[in-house]
Each structure stands twice: as structure tokens, then as C-alpha cells.
C-alpha positions as CSV (number, residue, x, y, z in Angstrom):
1,M,38.9,56.1,30.4
2,A,36.8,52.8,29.8
3,I,34.8,52.0,33.0
4,A,35.4,48.4,32.6
5,Q,36.5,45.3,30.9
6,S,34.5,42.1,29.4
7,K,36.2,38.9,27.3
8,V,35.0,37.5,24.7
9,T,34.0,33.8,25.1
10,A,35.0,31.3,21.9
11,Q,31.0,31.6,21.6
12,G,30.9,34.5,21.5
13,Q,29.1,35.5,24.9
14,I,30.2,38.3,27.2
15,S,29.4,38.7,31.1
16,V,28.4,42.2,31.7
17,P,30.6,43.9,34.3
18,A,29.0,44.3,37.5
19,E,29.6,48.1,37.8
20,I,27.9,48.9,34.4
21,R,24.8,46.2,35.1
22,R,24.3,48.1,38.1
23,R,24.1,51.7,37.0
24,L,22.0,50.5,33.5
25,G,19.6,48.7,36.3
26,L,20.3,45.9,34.3
27,G,18.7,42.1,35.7
28,P,18.3,38.6,34.7
29,G,16.1,39.3,30.5
30,S,16.7,43.0,30.5
31,V,17.7,43.4,26.8
32,L,21.2,45.5,24.7
33,E,21.2,47.5,22.0
34,W,24.3,47.1,20.4
35,D,24.6,49.8,17.7
36,E,28.4,51.2,15.2
37,K,29.0,54.4,15.1
38,S,31.7,55.9,13.7
39,G,34.1,52.5,14.0
40,E,33.1,52.5,18.0
41,V,30.2,50.1,19.2
42,I,27.8,51.5,21.4
43,V,25.9,49.3,24.1
44,R,23.1,50.3,25.8
45,K,19.9,49.3,27.1
46,A,16.9,49.0,25.2
47,G,13.4,50.4,25.8
48,R,10.5,48.7,26.1
49,Y,8.9,51.1,23.1
50,T,10.3,52.6,20.2
51,S,10.0,56.0,18.8
52,A,7.9,55.2,16.5
53,Q,5.8,52.8,17.9
54,V,5.1,56.1,21.0
55,H,4.9,58.0,17.3
56,E,1.9,55.7,15.7
57,A,0.2,55.5,19.5
58,L,0.2,59.0,19.2
59,F,-0.3,60.7,15.9
60,G,-1.6,57.4,13.7
61,G,-0.6,57.4,10.2
62,T,-1.4,61.4,9.7
63,G,1.7,62.8,11.6
64,K,-0.8,65.3,12.9
65,P,-2.1,64.7,16.4
66,K,-5.5,63.0,16.9
67,P,-7.8,65.2,17.8
68,G,-8.6,65.8,21.1
69,M,-5.5,63.6,22.0
70,D,-3.5,64.3,25.1
71,V,0.0,63.3,24.8
72,K,-0.3,61.1,28.5
73,D,-3.5,59.6,27.9
74,G,-2.7,58.0,23.9
75,I,0.5,56.5,25.7
76,R,-1.3,55.5,28.3
77,K,-4.2,54.1,26.0
78,H,-2.3,52.3,23.6
79,I,0.0,50.6,26.9
80,R,-3.7,49.1,27.7
81,Q,-4.4,48.0,24.2
82,R,-1.4,46.0,23.7
83,H,-1.0,44.8,27.1
84,A,-5.3,43.9,27.4
85,R,-5.3,40.2,27.9
86,G,-8.5,38.6,26.1
């Protein structure tokens, strides 16, 4: 059973129902990902980092953890570098 419905405007826009915005924590500027699988469309809140970005931060190009790398420390370091001002 559907949680809610939206209509598509002539410009191809839709409104996200309030219940869905609350459940997903969506606000102005939130990004949604659209995916199609077996004839169904899946809409989800986009993450800030892709799994490929996380993998690269932790493992580099080798596929193996960097020597002495702690997973949490690796993620923190990558985020700091990505958001460094300067």
C-alpha cells in the first residue's frame, strides 16, 4: 500500500508529501536519488558520500587497508581533507 501520492506538474515537478519529508528528514536543499529496478522506481535520500568515495579514502587503489589504518580515523581524515579551507 502506498504511503502517499504526488502529482507531476506540466514542468515535470513533484511535491514530496509532508509525511515522507518527516520520515526521511528532508528539508530545503535535500537531494533525492532515483533508481529503477524491475519496472519500479525507488526514491531515497542521497547520502553525502558514495561507497566508492569511502572505499577510496580507506583503501586507496590497492583494495587493502592502508598500513596502520584505523577505519574511523581514515574516514575522519578524508572528511577533514575534503572540507579543508584554504
